[in-house]
C-alpha positions in Angstrom: 51.7 -45.1 37.2 48.7 -46.3 39.1 45.3 -44.8 38.4 45.0 -43.5 42.0 48.5 -41.9 42.0 47.7 -40.2 38.6 44.4 -38.9 39.9 46.0 -37.6 43.1 48.7 -35.8 41.1 46.1 -34.2 38.9 44.1 -33.0 41.9 47.1 -31.5 43.4 48.2 -29.8 40.2 44.8 -28.4 39.4 43.7 -27.1 42.9 43.0 -23.4 42.7 44.6 -21.3 45.5 41.5 -19.1 45.6 39.4 -22.1 46.6 41.3 -23.0 49.7 42.8 -21.2 52.7 46.5 -21.3 53.7 45.8 -24.4 55.9 44.5 -26.3 52.9 40.9 -26.1 53.9 38.0 -24.5 52.0 36.8 -21.1 53.1 33.6 -21.1 55.2 30.5 -20.2 53.2 29.4 -16.6 53.3 26.2 -15.9 55.2 23.9 -12.9 54.9 22.5 -11.1 58.0 19.4 -13.3 58.0 21.6 -16.4 58.4 21.1 -17.7 54.9 23.8 -18.6 52.3 24.4 -16.2 49.5 22.9 -17.6 46.3 26.1 -17.0 44.3 28.2 -18.8 47.0 25.7 -21.7 47.0 25.9 -22.1 43.3 29.7 -22.1 43.4 29.7 -24.7 46.1 27.5 -26.9 44.1 29.8 -26.5 41.1 32.8 -27.5 43.2 30.9 -30.5 44.6 30.3 -31.7 41.1 33.9 -31.3 39.9 36.3 -31.9 42.8 35.2 -35.4 43.9 35.7 -36.7 40.4 39.4 -35.5 40.5 40.2 -38.0 43.3 38.2 -41.0 42.1 35.8 -42.3 39.5 33.0 -40.3 38.1 29.8 -40.5 40.0 27.2 -42.5 38.3 29.5 -43.4 35.3 31.3 -46.6 34.4 34.4 -44.7 33.2 37.6 -44.1 35.2 38.9 -40.9 36.8 39.2 -37.6 34.8 42.6 -36.7 33.5 44.2 -33.3 33.9 43.3 -32.3 30.3 39.7 -33.3 30.8 39.4 -31.2 33.9 41.0 -28.2 32.2 38.6 -28.6 29.2 35.6 -28.8 31.5 36.5 -25.7 33.4 37.2 -23.8 30.2 33.8 -24.9 28.8 32.0 -23.7 32.0 33.7 -20.3 31.6 32.5 -20.1 28.0 28.9 -21.0 29.1 29.0 -18.4 31.8 30.2 -15.7 29.3 27.5 -16.6 26.9 24.8 -16.3 29.6 26.2 -12.9 30.5 26.1 -11.7 26.9 22.5 -12.9 26.5 21.5 -11.1 29.7 23.1 -7.9 28.4 21.3 -8.3 25.0 18.0 -8.7 26.8 18.6 -5.5 28.7 19.5 -3.6 25.6 16.3 -4.8 23.9 14.2 -3.7 26.8 15.8 -0.3 26.7 15.1 0.1 23.0 11.4 -1.0 23.4 10.9 1.5 26.3 12.0 4.9 25.1 12.0 7.6 27.7 13.0 5.4 30.6 16.3 5.5 32.3 19.2 7.9 31.9 20.6 6.8 28.5 19.5 7.4 24.9 16.0 6.4 25.7 15.7 9.3 28.1 16.8 11.7 25.3 13.8 10.5 23.2 11.4 10.8 26.1 9.4 13.7 27.5 11.1 17.0 27.3 10.8 20.3 25.4 9.4 18.5 22.4 6.6 16.8 24.4 6.0 13.3 25.6 7.4 10.4 23.6 5.2 8.7 21.0 4.6 5.0 21.5 6.3 2.8 18.9 4.1 1.6 16.1 3.4 -2.1 16.2 4.9 -4.2 13.5 2.8 -5.2 10.5 0.3 -2.3 10.9 2.1 0.3 8.8 1.6 -1.5 5.4 -2.1 -2.1 6.3 -2.6 1.5 7.3 -0.8 2.8 4.2 -2.9 0.5 1.9 -6.1 1.7 3.6 -5.1 5.3 3.2 -4.4 4.8 -0.5 -7.6 3.0 -1.1 -9.7 5.7 0.6 -7.9 8.3 -1.5 -8.8 6.3 -4.6 -12.4 6.2 -3.4 -12.4 10.0 -3.1 -10.6 11.0 -6.3 -9.2 8.0 -8.1 -10.4 6.0 -11.1 -13.1 3.4 -10.5 -13.2 -0.1 -11.7 -16.5 -2.0 -11.7 -16.9 -5.8 -12.1 -20.1 -6.5 -13.9 -21.4 -9.7 -12.3 -24.6 -9.6 -14.2 -23.1 -11.7 -16.9 -22.1 -14.4 -14.4 -25.5 -16.0 -14.2 -24.9 -18.7 -16.7 -21.6 -20.0 -15.3 -21.1 -23.4 -13.8 -20.0 -23.9 -10.2 -16.4 -24.5 -11.4 -16.4 -21.3 -13.4 -17.8 -19.4 -10.5 -15.0 -20.7 -8.2 -12.4 -19.6 -10.7 -14.0 -16.1 -10.9 -14.0 -15.8 -7.1 -10.3 -16.7 -7.2 -9.6 -14.0 -9.8 -11.5 -11.4 -7.7 -9.2 -12.2 -4.7 -6.1 -11.8 -6.9 -7.4 -8.6 -8.3 -8.2 -7.1 -4.9 -4.7 -8.2 -3.6 -3.0 -6.5 -6.5 -5.1 -3.3 -6.0 -4.3 -3.3 -2.3 -0.5 -3.5 -3.0 -0.6 -0.8 -5.8 1.0 2.6 -5.3 -1.9 4.2 -7.2 -4.9 1.9 -6.7 -8.4 2.0 -8.2 -11.6 2.0 -6.2 -13.3 -1.4 -6.8 -17.0 -2.0 -7.0 -18.8 -5.3 -7.5 -22.2 -4.6 -9.1 -25.2 -7.0 -9.3 -23.6 -8.9 -6.5 -26.7 -10.3 -4.9 -26.9 -12.6 -1.9 -27.8 -16.2 -2.8 -26.2 -16.1 -6.2 -23.4 -18.7 -7.0 -20.7 -16.1 -7.3 -21.8 -14.5 -3.9 -21.5 -17.9 -2.2 -18.2 -18.7 -3.8 -16.6 -15.4 -2.8 -17.6 -15.8 0.8 -16.5 -19.5 0.8 -13.1 -19.1 -0.9 -11.9 -15.7 0.2 -11.0 -15.3 3.9 -12.1 -11.9 5.3 -14.1 -11.1 2.1 -16.6 -9.1 4.1 -13.8 -6.7 5.2 -12.5 -6.0 1.7 -12.2 -2.2 1.1 -14.5 -2.0 -1.9 -18.2 -1.5 -2.7 -20.5 -4.4 -3.2 -24.1 -3.8 -4.3 -26.9 -5.8 -5.9 -27.6 -2.7 -8.1 -26.4 -2.2 -11.7 -23.6 0.2 -12.6 -26.2 1.9 -14.9 -28.1 3.0 -11.7 -24.9 4.2 -10.0 -23.0 6.2 -12.6 -23.9 8.5 -15.5 -23.8 6.8 -18.9 -21.3 9.2 -20.4 -18.7 8.3 -17.6 -18.9 4.5 -18.2 -16.3 2.8 -20.4 -16.9 -1.0 -20.9 -13.7 -2.8 -21.6 -14.0 -5.7 -24.0 -11.5 -7.4 -26.3 -14.0 -7.2 -29.2 -14.2 -3.4 -29.3 -13.0 -1.4 -32.2 -11.9 1.5 -30.0 -8.4 1.5 -28.4 -7.9 2.5 -24.8 -5.3 5.2 -25.0 -5.2 6.6 -21.5 -6.9 6.2 -18.1 -9.1 9.1 -17.0 -9.7 9.4 -13.2 -13.1 10.8 -14.0 -14.2 7.7 -15.9 -15.7 4.4 -14.6 -14.2 1.4 -16.3 -16.3 -1.8 -16.4 -15.0 -5.3 -16.7 -17.3 -8.2 -17.5 -17.1 -10.7 -14.5 -17.1 -13.8 -16.7 -15.1 -17.0 -16.8 -16.5 -18.8 -19.9 -14.7 -21.9 -20.8 -16.8 -22.3 -24.0 -15.6 -18.8 -25.1 -18.8 -17.1 -26.2 -17.4 -14.3 -28.5 -18.6 -10.7 -28.4 -20.8 -11.4 -25.3 -19.6 -8.3 -23.4 -19.5 -6.2 -26.6 -23.1 -7.0 -27.3 -24.2 -6.2 -23.7 -22.4 -2.8 -23.9 -24.1 -2.0 -27.2 -27.5 -2.8 -25.9 -26.9 -0.4 -23.0 -25.5 2.3 -25.3 -22.1 2.5 -23.6 -18.7 3.5 -24.7 -16.4 0.5 -25.3 -12.6 0.1 -25.5 -10.0 -2.6 -25.7 -6.5 -2.8 -24.5 -3.8 -1.8 -27.2 -2.5 -5.3 -27.5 -2.5 -5.2 -31.4 -0.7 -1.9 -31.4 2.2 -2.8 -29.2 2.4 -6.6 -29.5 2.7 -9.1 -32.4 1.8 -12.8 -32.7 4.6 -15.1 -31.7 4.9 -18.5 -33.5 4.1 -21.4 -31.3 3.4 -25.1 -31.7 -0.3 -24.8 -31.2 -0.7 -21.7 -33.4 -2.8 -20.2 -30.5 -3.3 -16.4 -30.1 -5.9 -14.9 -27.9 -6.6 -11.4 -26.6 -9.1 -12.6 -24.0 -7.6 -12.2 -20.6 -8.7 -13.0 -17.1 -10.0 -10.0 -15.1 -7.0 -10.0 -12.8 -4.7 -9.9 -15.8 -6.6 -7.0 -17.3 -6.4 -5.2 -14.0 -2.6 -5.8 -13.8 -2.2 -4.1 -17.1 -4.5 -1.2 -16.1 -2.8 -0.7 -12.7 0.8 -0.9 -14.2 -0.1 1.6 -16.9 -1.6 3.9 -14.3 1.6 3.9 -12.4 4.2 3.9 -15.2 2.3 5.5 -18.1 3.9 3.0 -20.4 1.8 0.6 -22.4 4.7 -1.7 -23.3 5.6 -2.1 -19.7 2.0 -2.7 -18.7 1.3 -5.2 -21.4 4.5 -7.1 -20.6 3.3 -7.3 -17.0 -0.2 -8.6 -17.8 -0.1 -10.6 -21.0 1.3 -14.0 -20.3 3.4 -15.8 -22.9 0.7 -18.5 -23.2 -1.5 -16.0 -25.0 0.8 -16.1 -28.0 1.8 -12.4 -28.1 5.1 -10.7 -27.5 6.2 -7.0 -27.7 7.4 -5.8 -31.1 10.8 -4.9 -29.7 11.2 -8.4 -28.4 10.2 -9.9 -31.7 12.8 -7.7 -33.5 15.5 -8.7 -31.0 14.6 -12.4 -31.5 14.8 -12.1 -35.3 18.1 -10.3 -35.1 19.4 -13.0 -32.7 18.3 -15.7 -35.1 19.9 -13.9 -38.1 23.2 -13.5 -36.2 23.2 -17.2 -35.3 22.4 -18.1 -38.9 25.2 -15.9 -40.2 27.7 -17.4 -37.7 26.7 -20.9 -38.7 27.1 -20.1 -42.4 30.5 -18.5 -41.8 31.6 -21.5 -39.8 30.5 -23.9 -42.6 32.3 -21.8 -45.2 35.5 -21.7 -43.3 35.4 -25.4 -42.7 34.8 -25.9 -46.4 37.9 -23.7 -47.3 40.1 -25.5 -44.9 39.1 -29.0 -46.0 41.6 -30.8 -48.3 40.8 -31.0 -52.0 
């Protein structure tokens, strides 16, 4: 069949009765009282102008031949799908507007609006609730919670690299405290303008000036009574058994790559302060490693993770597991026992396998 005859047959078969009058001519466009064409009618007319001419001849602007009957059917089906999707998106936008504006209209929003219970409360903006909750908890800790002071008076001899690492640890410590369900109130003492640690904290920590904590150039000795201060140092002979909200716990703000031992212990003794260490030796044991390295010296953010976890859980094993990394060479006693039992079980299984193989082997 010739291309023209096939196209004419397709046009005759696909013509919609609703698009033409009984005489075979298209209905006149509908006009509004002002004499202008209805927008919906204009859009439909444009759509017909794009489709119908291609049914009787080649596509406008394209090198291909006339559209077949199946192609016309697929195109019209696709247009109906697109129109349905647009309608669904329009309905979804209307539903979102209704949810964001309680108290307007006649539906569920009106039930939540003004009435016997009073005017509707504006919805809380997203992202503000966690910040508000963290602020509330920190202010409660300031009023009645335990205090943690970072003694930056020992940071004078650090290099620029060590000061940068200490500033990074302070940021991590503050972030962990802000997320804690039972936070401490933090205080940076001997934090004087112009010192290396002061400059590094402002340079490396965005929004440092807005941190919810105290910063002062004074010493903790001038701020708190001596009998309330407990200096935490890994070299102490006293074990920290519990956290008392009435005490002020002091951590030496020091990152010393040369590892000067007993520096913080000596400073606390000179100031006649109570000292304590974390119960690492009481709940953990040394784990064998290739370097034979075991250290109880932790970064200040690791020490705080232990203190904060214990203050929430009241469990030293849980707290030590959260703060003492495997690189320090210590594991919990329970984990050491489980590892030994697992090794013994594997050894017994291997021995039994070798014995069975020996018995089954031919003489």
